[in-house]
C-alpha positions in Angstrom: -13.1 -80.7 106.5 -15.9 -78.4 105.7 -19.4 -79.7 105.0 -20.0 -80.3 101.4 -16.4 -81.1 100.4 -15.4 -84.7 99.7 -11.7 -84.1 100.3 -9.7 -81.8 102.4 -8.2 -79.5 99.7 -6.6 -77.0 102.0 -3.1 -78.5 101.5 -3.6 -78.5 97.7 -4.5 -74.8 97.6 -1.1 -73.2 97.9 -1.2 -69.5 98.5 0.0 -67.3 95.6 3.6 -66.2 95.6 4.3 -62.5 95.2 5.3 -63.1 91.6 2.1 -64.9 90.9 0.1 -62.1 92.5 1.9 -59.4 90.4 1.3 -61.5 87.3 -2.4 -61.9 88.1 -2.7 -58.2 88.9 -1.1 -57.2 85.6 -3.5 -59.5 83.7 -6.5 -58.0 85.5 -5.5 -54.4 85.0 -4.6 -54.9 81.3 -7.9 -56.7 80.6 -9.8 -53.8 82.1 -7.6 -51.2 80.4 -8.2 -52.7 77.0 -11.9 -53.2 77.7 -11.6 -57.0 77.4 -13.1 -57.9 80.7 -14.5 -55.7 83.5 -16.2 -58.4 85.6 -15.4 -62.0 86.4 -17.5 -65.0 87.3 -17.1 -66.8 90.6 -15.3 -69.6 88.8 -12.9 -67.2 87.1 -12.2 -65.4 90.4 -11.4 -68.8 92.1 -8.9 -69.5 89.4 -7.2 -66.1 89.6 -7.0 -66.0 93.4 -6.4 -69.7 93.8 -9.0 -70.1 96.5 -12.2 -72.2 96.8 -15.7 -71.2 95.8 -16.7 -71.3 99.5 -13.9 -68.9 100.3 -15.1 -66.5 97.6 -18.6 -66.6 99.0 -17.2 -65.9 102.5 -15.2 -62.9 101.1 -18.3 -61.5 99.4 -20.5 -62.1 102.5 -18.0 -60.2 104.7 -17.5 -57.4 102.2 -13.8 -58.2 101.4 -14.8 -58.5 97.8 -17.4 -56.4 95.9 -19.8 -58.3 93.9 -22.7 -57.5 91.5 -25.7 -59.6 92.0 -27.7 -60.1 88.8 -30.5 -62.3 90.0 -28.8 -65.4 91.1 -25.6 -64.7 89.1 -22.7 -63.0 90.8 -20.0 -61.0 89.0 -16.9 -59.6 90.6 -15.5 -56.3 89.3 -11.9 -56.1 88.2 -11.0 -53.5 90.8 -12.2 -55.7 93.6 -10.0 -58.6 92.6 -7.0 -56.2 92.1 -7.6 -54.7 95.5 -7.7 -58.2 97.1 -4.4 -59.2 95.5 -2.7 -56.1 96.8 -1.4 -56.0 100.3 -3.5 -54.2 102.9 -0.9 -51.4 103.0 -1.0 -50.8 99.3 -3.6 -48.5 97.7 -5.1 -49.6 94.4 -4.9 -46.2 92.8 -1.2 -45.7 93.7 -0.2 -49.1 92.3 -2.3 -48.6 89.2 -0.8 -45.2 88.5 2.7 -46.5 89.2 2.1 -49.4 86.8 0.8 -47.0 84.0 3.7 -44.6 84.6 6.3 -47.5 84.4 4.6 -48.8 81.3 4.4 -45.5 79.4 7.4 -43.5 80.4 8.2 -40.6 78.2 11.8 -40.6 77.1 
């Protein structure tokens, strides 16, 4: 158990399935595309990625997630969350372009 946590929550935080990752990725990309949301709070990012606040801090500290520091408030850009949800072999631009092409195919 890590310091500061009352319970061992690791068994309760089940990793996201591929379907859940794709669903979250679609939500993030659509929100950015329609201008609804470009940045996310730490709490929102925890909910999307299904990881703890400590893990988010760890990812930011080790540059796995980009973050904007506005004083003491952190905001995580949409592209950083999308990139984290993708596998390491995937490229964000390729997946985004493929998603847009599949969504708006010309007949």
